[in-house]
N, C-alpha and C positions, 0 to 999 in steps of 0.2 A: 367307747369314751369321748371319742371326739368329736361326734355327730353335731352336736349343737353349733359349737364354733365354726365348723365347717362351713355348715349351713349358712352362718352369717356370713362368711365371705364370700361365698357364692352368690346370694342372693342381693349381697349389696354393692358388689363389683362394678356394677356400672352406673351407681347413682352417686353423687356427691355432695348434696346439698341438704336432702331430707334427715331426719333424726329418728332415732328409734330408742331403745333400752341401752344403758351403759351395760357393759358385761366385761367379766375376767376371766380368765381361765390360767390356773397353775395345779396341774396334773401329774401326778406319780404314775409309773406303771415300773412295780418292782419287778426284778430279773432274776436276782440270785443272793444268798446269802452264805457269809464266810465264818470261820471258824470262831472269828472273835463278835461276832453278832451284827456285824456291819450290813446294812442293806446296799445292794448296787441297783440302780434304778433307772430308768429313761424318764426324761421330763419334757413337759410342753407347757409355754405359756404367753400370753397375749392378754392385751388390754384393750377396751374401748372406751375412753373416758366421756367422751362426748354423746355415744351414741349416734354418730355420724356412720352415715351409709357408705364407707369408702374402705378399702383393703386396709389392715393395720399390719403393723410389724409382728412377727413372731420368732418365737425362739423354740427349738428343740435340741435334747443334747442328752447326756449321758453324766451321773453323777452319782457319789455316796454318801448313805447318812449314818453316822457313827457318833457315840457320845453326844446326842443331843443337837448335831450340827449338819446341814448339809455342804458338801464339797463338790463340785463342780470339776468333772474331768475333760469334758468336751462339750462342745455348743456350734449348734449351726443356726444362723440368723436369717430371716428373709426380710429384707428392709421394703419400703414403698415410696421413698421419695420420689415424687413427680414420675410417677410410672407411665411410659406411653403405653399404646395398647400392644406392642410384642412382649413390653417388658412385664403387662400385666398377664398376658397369658405364661407368660415363663414362670412368672411368680404363683399363679395358681396350679402349674402343672407340679412345681417343686414340692407345692404346700401340700397337695394331694398324695404324692411319693411320700412325702415326710410324715404325712398322717398314718399313712398304713404301715410304715416303719414303727412307728408309734404304738400303735394298736396290736401290731405282731407280738405272738409268745418270744420267748427268750431263745435265742439262738448263739451258739459258740461265738459267732462272730461278734456278738455283743459284749463279752465277758472280757474284764480287765484284771490285772494283777494278781491277786491271791484268790480272785472269786474262780473257780475251775469247772464248774457245772450249771446249769440250770436246775436248781434243787429248790424250787418253790410250791410245787405243786402238792406237797403234804401241808401246807401252812394255809393253802388258798380257802377262804370263806364264801365270798361273793355273797353275801346274805344283806338284805335289807331289813329293818327293826326299826323299833319306835325307840326315843330316847329313854323311856321309861324301862322297855326290854334291855335295851343296851346296859343301863345301868344295874338291872336286878344280874345280869349274866356275869357283866365283868367288875361289878363293885368301882365302877368309875364314874363319878359327878363329872360329865362333860363342861359343866359350868365353872367348875372348880378347877378343873386339870390344865395342865400345859398342853396346849395343842402346835405342833412343829409344822409350818408350812412354808412353801417357795416365798409367800408373801406375807407380810406381816398380816393377821386377821384375829378375830375375835369369833367366839363361837356363839350362836343365837339360836334360840328354839321358841316358837311360840307357845308350846306347851307340851307336856311329856309324849303326848301323840306325834309329835313331828317326827319325821323319817330321816333317818342317816342308812349309810352303807358301810358295810365291814368289807375289806376287801382281802386281808390278810391277817392271822393270828399268829405272831411269831414268838409266844410266850411270854416274854418279858415286853414286848410292842405289839400295838395293833396299827394296821394301816387302813384309814378310813376316807371314803370322801363323802362330799357333800354337793348336792346338786342343787343350786337355786334357782328355780323357775322364774321366767318373766312374768308368768300369770302368778299374780299373788292368792289366786284360790287354790295353788297347791300348797300342802301342809308339809315342807322339807324344812329340817335343820340345815344351818348355813353356818358357812366361815365367812363372816363378813369383812371384806377388804375395804381399806379407805380409798375414796377414788380421789387420791391427791390433787390431781390438775384442776378439779372442779373445787373440792374442797377450799383451797389456796383463795379462790375469787367468793366464797361464801363467810359467814360467820359461825356456821358449825362444821363439823365432821360429815359429809357424806359417803356413804357407800355405793357400792356397785349394783345395779339392779338386779342382773342375774349373772349366772355362769356356773363351773364346777371348779370346786376347790379339794384337792387332796391333804391329809394331814396325819401324822404320826403320834400317836399318843402312849407312853410307857403305864405299865401297869404298875 
């Protein structure tokens, strides 16, 4: 899940002036489901508003999604203000360790409060499908449905053949992720996040060029 963002960080860590595509990561990795139907999840977020080739602050943590809202339980932040060479090396090492933790399967050490077991295997889907196939299977029109994501975002698909990914089906809700490639040649459905720092200097709202955003939708 983290391949694109970590590649950005490693590739651009030694550059400071060049610019590239802006990107956003707002990803969920579900861990467990409790008796009330709440989801315990890991999260990872970062943004690069300018496309600058330098290290960005990142956030990792654990939270609960319940009754249409995200509730943060713990968070680890890696900041990048005026990094010296030793600090940059520390940042990259810490980010690599946190990335490995984020991608790892649920363990008992990840569980909180009334989440007793890592119990998501029966709900795993891990399937790519077109917007058209998704609507036919789940009777959900993503253009009309409310999608819950860690950052405010709007669903967009160029056509009904655009691709999205279904990660989990919990019966009453689905966990999806949308992978927006930097190359416009890819026909991917997207969760478009407003690039607020850039939009504040423009006469219109600008969205990030690429990235991965997870979303939860109720059936």
